[in-house]
C-alpha positions in Angstrom: -45.1 -104.3 -60.3 -41.3 -105.2 -60.0 -40.4 -108.8 -59.5 -40.1 -109.9 -55.9 -36.4 -110.2 -54.9 -35.3 -113.8 -54.6 -32.7 -114.9 -52.1 -31.5 -118.2 -50.7 -29.1 -121.0 -51.6 -30.7 -121.7 -55.1 -31.2 -118.0 -56.1 -28.7 -118.4 -58.9 -30.6 -121.1 -60.7 -33.4 -120.9 -63.3 -35.9 -123.7 -63.5 -38.4 -124.4 -66.3 -41.5 -126.1 -64.8 -43.5 -128.3 -67.2 -45.2 -130.2 -64.4 -48.9 -130.9 -63.6 -50.8 -132.7 -60.9 -48.9 -133.1 -57.6 -45.6 -135.0 -57.9 -43.9 -132.6 -60.3 -45.1 -129.4 -58.6 -43.9 -130.9 -55.3 -40.4 -131.3 -56.7 -40.3 -127.8 -58.1 -41.7 -126.2 -55.0 -38.6 -127.4 -53.1 -36.5 -125.4 -55.6 -38.7 -122.4 -55.6 -38.9 -122.1 -51.8 -35.1 -122.0 -51.6 -34.9 -119.2 -54.0 -34.7 -120.6 -57.6 -36.3 -118.6 -60.4 -39.1 -121.0 -61.4 -40.9 -120.3 -64.6 -44.1 -122.4 -64.7 -45.0 -123.1 -68.3 -48.7 -123.6 -69.0 -51.0 -124.1 -72.0 -52.6 -120.8 -73.2 -56.4 -120.6 -73.2 -57.2 -123.2 -70.6 -59.7 -122.1 -68.0 -59.2 -122.4 -64.3 -62.5 -120.8 -63.2 -64.0 -117.4 -62.9 -60.9 -115.8 -61.3 -62.8 -115.2 -58.0 -61.7 -116.4 -54.6 -63.4 -119.8 -55.1 -61.9 -120.8 -58.4 -59.6 -123.8 -58.5 -56.5 -121.8 -59.0 -57.2 -119.8 -55.9 -58.0 -122.9 -53.8 -55.8 -124.2 -51.0 -54.1 -127.0 -52.9 -53.0 -124.9 -55.9 -51.8 -122.0 -53.8 -49.8 -124.4 -51.6 -48.2 -126.3 -54.5 -47.5 -123.4 -56.9 -46.2 -120.6 -54.6 -43.0 -118.7 -55.5 -43.4 -119.3 -59.2 -43.9 -117.1 -62.3 -46.4 -118.3 -65.0 -45.7 -118.2 -68.7 -48.3 -119.4 -71.2 -46.8 -121.2 -74.2 -48.2 -123.6 -76.8 -45.5 -126.2 -77.0 -47.4 -128.0 -79.8 -46.7 -125.1 -82.2 -43.3 -124.7 -83.9 -43.0 -121.1 -82.5 -43.9 -122.2 -79.0 -41.4 -124.9 -79.1 -38.8 -122.5 -80.4 -39.5 -120.1 -77.5 -39.1 -123.0 -75.0 -35.8 -124.0 -76.6 -34.6 -120.4 -76.3 -35.4 -120.5 -72.6 -33.6 -123.8 -72.3 -30.3 -122.2 -73.5 -30.2 -120.1 -70.3 -31.9 -122.5 -67.9 -30.3 -124.7 -65.3 -33.1 -127.2 -64.7 -36.2 -128.6 -66.6 -38.7 -130.6 -64.7 -41.5 -132.6 -66.4 -44.0 -135.3 -65.5 -45.5 -136.2 -68.8 -45.9 -139.9 -69.8 -42.5 -140.9 -71.3 -43.7 -140.8 -74.9 -45.2 -137.3 -74.7 -41.9 -135.4 -74.3 -40.5 -137.2 -77.4 -43.6 -136.3 -79.4 -43.2 -132.6 -78.4 -39.5 -132.7 -79.2 -38.5 -131.6 -75.7 -37.0 -134.9 -74.4 -33.6 -134.9 -72.6 -31.5 -135.9 -75.6 -32.9 -133.1 -77.6 -32.5 -130.5 -74.8 -29.0 -131.6 -74.0 -27.9 -130.7 -77.6 -29.1 -127.1 -76.9 -27.6 -126.9 -73.4 -25.2 -129.6 -72.2 -25.2 -128.1 -68.7 -29.0 -128.7 -68.3 -30.2 -130.9 -65.5 -33.4 -132.5 -66.9 -35.7 -134.2 -64.3 -38.5 -136.6 -65.1 -41.2 -138.1 -62.9 -43.4 -140.8 -64.3 -45.8 -143.4 -62.9 -43.7 -146.5 -63.4 -40.3 -145.4 -64.9 -38.9 -144.3 -68.3 -38.3 -147.9 -69.4 -40.1 -151.3 -69.0 -43.4 -152.8 -69.9 -45.5 -150.2 -67.9 -43.7 -147.1 -69.1 -46.7 -145.7 -71.0 -49.4 -146.5 -68.5 -51.0 -143.6 -66.8 -49.7 -143.4 -63.3 -51.8 -142.1 -60.3 -50.9 -142.0 -56.6 -53.4 -144.6 -55.4 -52.4 -147.0 -58.2 -48.7 -146.7 -57.1 -49.7 -147.1 -53.4 -51.2 -150.5 -54.3 -48.4 -151.6 -56.7 -45.6 -150.7 -54.3 -47.0 -152.9 -51.5 -47.9 -149.9 -49.3 -51.6 -150.6 -49.2 -50.9 -154.2 -48.1 -49.3 -153.0 -44.9 -51.7 -150.1 -44.2 -54.9 -150.6 -42.2 -56.2 -152.9 -39.5 -55.4 -156.6 -39.7 -57.8 -158.4 -41.9 -59.4 -155.2 -43.1 -58.2 -155.5 -46.7 -56.0 -153.0 -48.5 -56.1 -149.3 -47.3 -54.7 -146.2 -49.0 -52.7 -143.8 -46.9 -54.6 -140.6 -46.1 -52.3 -138.3 -48.2 -50.9 -138.6 -51.8 -47.8 -140.1 -50.3 -46.6 -141.5 -53.7 -46.8 -138.1 -55.4 -45.1 -136.4 -52.4 -42.4 -139.0 -52.1 -41.6 -138.9 -55.8 -41.5 -135.1 -55.7 -39.0 -135.1 -52.8 -36.8 -137.7 -54.3 -36.8 -135.8 -57.6 -35.8 -132.6 -55.8 -32.9 -134.5 -54.1 -31.8 -135.8 -57.4 -31.8 -132.4 -59.0 -29.8 -130.9 -56.2 -27.2 -133.8 -56.5 -27.0 -133.2 -60.3 -26.4 -129.5 -59.8 -23.8 -130.2 -57.2 -22.0 -132.7 -59.5 -22.2 -130.2 -62.4 -19.9 -127.9 -60.5 -17.2 -130.5 -60.9 -17.9 -131.9 -64.3 -19.5 -128.9 -66.1 -22.2 -131.2 -67.5 -25.9 -131.8 -66.7 -27.6 -135.1 -66.6 -31.1 -136.8 -66.6 -32.7 -137.3 -63.2 -35.4 -139.9 -63.2 -37.9 -141.2 -60.6 -41.4 -142.6 -60.6 -44.3 -143.0 -58.2 -43.7 -146.7 -57.8 -39.9 -146.3 -57.4 -40.3 -143.6 -54.7 -42.9 -145.6 -52.7 -40.8 -148.8 -52.7 -37.9 -146.7 -51.4 -40.1 -145.2 -48.8 -41.3 -148.7 -47.6 -37.8 -149.0 -46.3 -37.8 -151.6 -43.4 -41.0 -153.2 -44.6 -39.5 -153.8 -48.0 -36.2 -155.0 -46.4 -38.1 -157.5 -44.3 -38.9 -159.3 -47.6 -35.6 -158.7 -49.4 -33.4 -159.8 -46.4 -35.5 -162.2 -44.4 -38.1 -163.3 -47.0 -40.8 -162.2 -44.6 -44.1 -160.8 -46.1 -45.3 -158.1 -43.7 -49.0 -157.7 -43.1 -51.3 -155.1 -41.7 -50.7 -154.0 -38.2 -53.2 -151.1 -37.9 -52.2 -148.6 -35.3 -49.7 -150.9 -33.8 -46.1 -150.7 -34.8 -45.3 -153.8 -36.8 -42.1 -154.6 -34.9 -41.6 -152.3 -31.9 -43.9 -153.5 -29.1 -45.7 -152.1 -27.2 -46.3 -149.2 -29.6 -49.8 -148.1 -30.6 -52.9 -146.1 -30.0 -54.5 -146.2 -26.6 -57.9 -144.9 -25.4 -57.8 -142.6 -22.4 -60.6 -141.2 -20.3 -61.3 -138.5 -22.8 -59.7 -139.5 -26.2 -56.8 -141.3 -27.7 -53.0 -141.0 -27.5 -50.0 -142.7 -29.1 -47.5 -144.4 -26.8 -44.2 -145.9 -27.9 -42.5 -148.1 -25.2 -40.5 -150.8 -26.9 -37.2 -152.1 -25.6 -35.9 -150.7 -22.3 -38.8 -148.2 -22.3 -41.2 -151.0 -21.4 -40.2 -151.1 -17.7 -40.6 -147.3 -17.5 -44.1 -147.5 -19.0 -45.1 -150.2 -16.5 -43.9 -148.0 -13.6 -45.7 -144.9 -14.8 -49.0 -146.7 -15.3 -48.6 -148.5 -12.0 -48.4 -151.9 -13.5 -45.2 -153.4 -12.2 -46.6 -156.9 -12.7 -46.6 -156.5 -16.4 -42.8 -155.8 -16.5 -42.2 -159.1 -14.6 -44.9 -161.2 -16.3 -43.5 -164.3 -17.9 -45.5 -163.6 -21.1 -43.8 -160.2 -21.6 -40.3 -161.0 -20.4 -38.5 -160.1 -23.7 -39.0 -158.7 -27.1 -40.0 -162.0 -28.7 -42.6 -162.8 -26.1 -44.0 -159.3 -26.2 -44.4 -159.7 -29.9 -46.1 -163.1 -29.6 -48.5 -161.8 -27.0 -49.0 -158.2 -28.2 -52.8 -158.2 -28.2 -53.0 -159.3 -24.6 -50.2 -156.9 -23.5 -51.9 -153.9 -25.3 -55.2 -154.8 -23.6 -53.6 -154.8 -20.2 -51.9 -151.5 -20.8 -55.2 -150.1 -22.2 -57.0 -150.9 -19.0 -54.6 -148.6 -17.1 -54.5 -145.9 -19.7 -58.3 -145.6 -19.8 -58.4 -144.3 -16.2 -56.8 -140.9 -16.9 -57.1 -138.1 -19.5 -54.9 -137.5 -22.5 -53.2 -134.5 -21.0 -52.5 -136.3 -17.7 -50.9 -139.2 -19.4 -48.9 -137.1 -21.9 -47.5 -135.1 -18.9 -46.7 -138.2 -16.8 -45.2 -140.3 -19.6 -43.1 -137.5 -21.0 -41.7 -136.8 -17.6 -40.7 -140.4 -17.4 -39.0 -140.3 -20.8 -41.6 -142.5 -22.5 -42.5 -141.2 -26.0 -46.1 -140.3 -26.4 -48.4 -137.7 -27.8 -51.8 -136.5 -28.8 -53.7 -137.5 -32.0 -54.8 -134.2 -33.5 -57.4 -133.1 -36.0 -55.9 -130.6 -38.5 -57.1 -127.5 -36.7 -55.6 -128.8 -33.5 -52.2 -129.4 -35.2 -51.8 -125.7 -36.1 -53.0 -124.6 -32.6 -50.3 -126.6 -30.8 -47.7 -124.3 -29.2 -44.8 -126.4 -30.5 -46.1 -126.3 -34.1 -46.3 -122.5 -33.7 -42.7 -122.3 -32.6 -41.3 -124.3 -35.5 -43.4 -122.2 -37.9 -45.2 -124.6 -40.1 -47.9 -122.0 -41.1 -46.3 -119.4 -43.3 -48.0 -116.1 -44.2 -48.2 -114.7 -47.7 -50.5 -112.2 -49.4 -52.6 -113.0 -52.5 -54.0 -110.2 -54.6 -57.6 -111.6 -54.5 -57.6 -113.8 -51.4 -55.7 -111.3 -49.1 -53.5 -112.6 -46.3 -53.4 -116.5 -46.3 -51.1 -119.1 -44.7 -49.4 -122.0 -46.5 -47.6 -125.1 -45.3 -44.0 -124.4 -44.3 -40.9 -126.4 -45.3 -40.0 -129.6 -43.5 -36.3 -128.6 -42.9 -34.7 -125.4 -41.5 -31.4 -123.7 -42.5 -30.2 -121.1 -40.0 -28.3 -118.9 -42.4 -30.2 -119.3 -45.7 -33.7 -120.3 -44.8 -36.5 -121.1 -47.2 -39.0 -118.3 -48.0 -42.5 -118.0 -49.3 -42.2 -114.8 -51.3 -45.3 -114.9 -53.5 -48.6 -116.7 -53.7 -49.3 -118.9 -56.7 -49.6 -116.9 -59.9 -52.6 -116.6 -62.2 -52.2 -118.3 -65.6 -49.7 -116.4 -67.7 -49.4 -113.5 -65.2 -45.7 -113.0 -66.0 -45.7 -114.0 -69.7 -44.7 -110.5 -71.0 -42.2 -110.1 -68.2 -40.4 -113.4 -68.9 -40.4 -112.9 -72.7 -38.9 -109.4 -72.4 -36.2 -110.9 -70.2 -35.4 -113.2 -73.0 -35.1 -110.6 -75.7 -38.7 -110.4 -77.1 -40.0 -106.9 -78.0 -43.5 -105.8 -77.1 -44.7 -105.9 -80.6 -43.4 -109.5 -81.0 -45.2 -110.4 -77.8 -48.4 -108.9 -79.0 -48.1 -110.8 -82.2 -47.5 -114.1 -80.4 -50.5 -113.5 -78.2 -52.7 -112.7 -81.1 -51.9 -116.0 -82.8 -52.4 -118.1 -79.7 -48.7 -119.0 -79.2 -48.8 -117.4 -75.8 
């Protein structure tokens, strides 16, 4: 089967993907979706399952993370496997890895070594805690980073104790920051002609994502706490129970008077306890309770219609099946179709940004391990008998 034609703003770039778990594949997926030729390098001989529709490799997470890639099996611990990788590096634009910092040096594929082979190479690393410092060799996991970054201390209901976010937000954030760094390095290379080392970590990315909560400490020396479903500073903003469910309402600042008018509570807008931002902050619980009494009298759909007409931001709180059934989500196209040889037609999660002239594209489902090994090696000058020999000796 001929390779699927790639197009898009990154179609001229070749990326060698050494990543595992989630953060690294998230970074590389950004490049793959915008057209880059991504070669996913995997250990030969590892087992993913039985190859059927229920094996891990054919599961939702792997298919979503690893789409648009080609798979090459390669034993990097062998001298010949390392030599093949270095041959690929000579023509590559980007290498992405998320080993612990010492591992790449042990394998001889660290940035300094690769730069000698290809000075134009953009080499990107994601670690748990950073390439330097006392924690550099610790194993890093998303939940550990959520705790260490301070995120868990501001998540959850007041007094509940630390709560993790419901997604692997550290992995995803590090992946996105890494992709941004790679794109900046490629853009800078057009002027300088040189590559560079792009570095991020789960902890670094999450502290950056904390944004205003982190700034509250750095600027004002204020330690933020848990606010639950209430916004920590914009009041009233939170979750309110309706006659048939729950909705989010955000009505801080000059939106407060609009909210009071829509819910037929003009007395709240004039109440001495809620006259300004500071007072509404001090008396938030009482204010939310008063608003809640009004909201409880009508249904979610009734309030969403009325509040939006008045220009007060609000919306439903969906389960995942409801998310993708929503007409607005359908219009923005967040479920993208692709065909897998064993699973048949499936849908994957679309990109979070849209380009009108050079859009992202899901061209292929995630590959089976080593599915394109022969194809990739032939592209790099290996004859069929040499490929057979490498396979026979466990190099590929």
